[in-house]
Residue, then its C-alpha position, 0 to 999 in steps of 0.5 A: m717364708f711363711f709358716i702355718d700353725a694347723h692347731c693351737h690354743i690361744n684361747s687356753e688359760q695359759l695363753r689368753k691373758d697375753a693373746p695379743g703378744v702371742v699373736r704378735r710374736a707369731v706374726d713377727a716369726g713369719v706364721k701367717r695362719l693360725l687355727v685356734a681349736g675349741c674344747d667346749a662351747a665356751d672355749s669355741a666361742e672364744a676361739v671365733e672371737l679371736t678370729h675377728t679380733y685378729e682377722n688381719e693376722g690370719v687367725y681362724a677357728a675350729v669349733g667343738v668338744h674335746p674328748h675330755e669335755a664329752k661328759s658335758l654333753v651327757p652328764a648323767a651317762s654311766e661308765s658301762a652304758s653308751p648314753t642316749g639323747a646326746a646333743l651338741p648345744e645349739e650355741l655351739l652348732k651356730l658357731a660353725d656358720d661363722p666364716r672364720a670357723a674353718a673346721i669342726g673340732e677338736t673331737g676324737l678319743d683320749y683313753y690316756y686320761d679318761h676324763s670322760p667315759r670312753s662310751v660317752q667319748r664315742d658318742a660325742f665323736r659320732l655327734h661331730i662326725a655327723w656335724a661335719e657331714r652337715t657342714r662339709k667342714p674339716l673334722v679335727i681329730h684328737v686321738r691318744d691312747a692309754l700307755p701300752d701294755h706289754g705282754a709276756a712276749g714284750h709286744a705292745a697292745k693295739n692302740a684302742a683309741m686309734e682302732d675305735a676312732l678309725s672304726l667310727l670314721r669307716e662308718a661315715e661311709g661316703r662322707h663329704f668332709p675332710l679329715l685331720f688327725h692333729c698331733y699324730a702320735g699313731g706311729l708307723e702302724y696306722l699310716d696306711a689306714i689313715k691314707e685309705l681314709d684320704a686324711y691329712i696328718s699334723i705333726g707337733g713339737p714332739v717330733t723334735w724331742p731326742k727320744n721320739k724316733e718313732l714319730r720322726e719315722a712316721a713324719s718322714r713317711i706321710p704322703e707329702e700332700r697330706l702333711l701339716c705342722e702345729t704346735d698345740a700350744p700351749w703344750l708340747t714345746p719343741q726341743a729348742c724351747r722346752g721349759k717355756l710355754n709353747e706358742p705358735a711362733y715356735v712352729r718354725f722348729v717343727y718345720e725345720a725338723i720335718a724338712e730335715l727328715r724329708g731332705l727339703s729345705a724349710d722354704e720348700l716345705a713351707r710351700v707345700l704345707d701352704a698348699n695342703a692347708a689351703r686345700l684342707f680349710g679352704w683359706g687362701a693360699l699364701y704362695g701362688e700356684s707357680d711357687v708350689 
């Protein structure tokens, strides 16, 4: 049985010093494809470098600027005004030409931490959307909203980050690149809207957490042909390994949880997700067509 980690950060401060061990443990656990995501230009360059160091281990990269770092593109931007003259650095754009760069990202909107002003995040997201259109490579999207604000009636407000992300993506009418919502946390409410965008959805370790009933329900309803699994390592460790840094080897716990939710064996799920990832990222399938 072969696993795919559709999103991880071996290039993170927490994991890079033990990258050989992290990759070796992943391979030993049956992980045959890894997508290492970049968070800025230097981080993306490191992700691409890792793909060549571990080419035989199935490591690929996504290159881009995380919404936390969006302000690095337009450092003079204010909180209240949308910046002008924002541009992705040339050294970052060149990384997408590497054959091991399978995707653009991660990009998107993070209204939970607001490390970059929201107007800046939105402009950076637009830049990545245009970049994905030029390269025709998948766009890896991070969306995290602020904590829900429950009103007097007890109803949570709309997910502002998701609403804005969907609006910006709808502006890219007639796009020629696929979408992946990584580490999905949008609940059931947005599944139809994401389905209308013909996007893929990746589920991570939080699906294994006992109190995360809403995510498990969403994971059970995502269309089979649009589903992927990930770790987002070194963060969001599955329940079975809580207290440890997350790493790609632990993606099997996500597979097992989702297979149980969907009434499949882990092997059946692995074959489906292999076909999905091969279709999305354009890398070779691990199983033959007759095996899926």
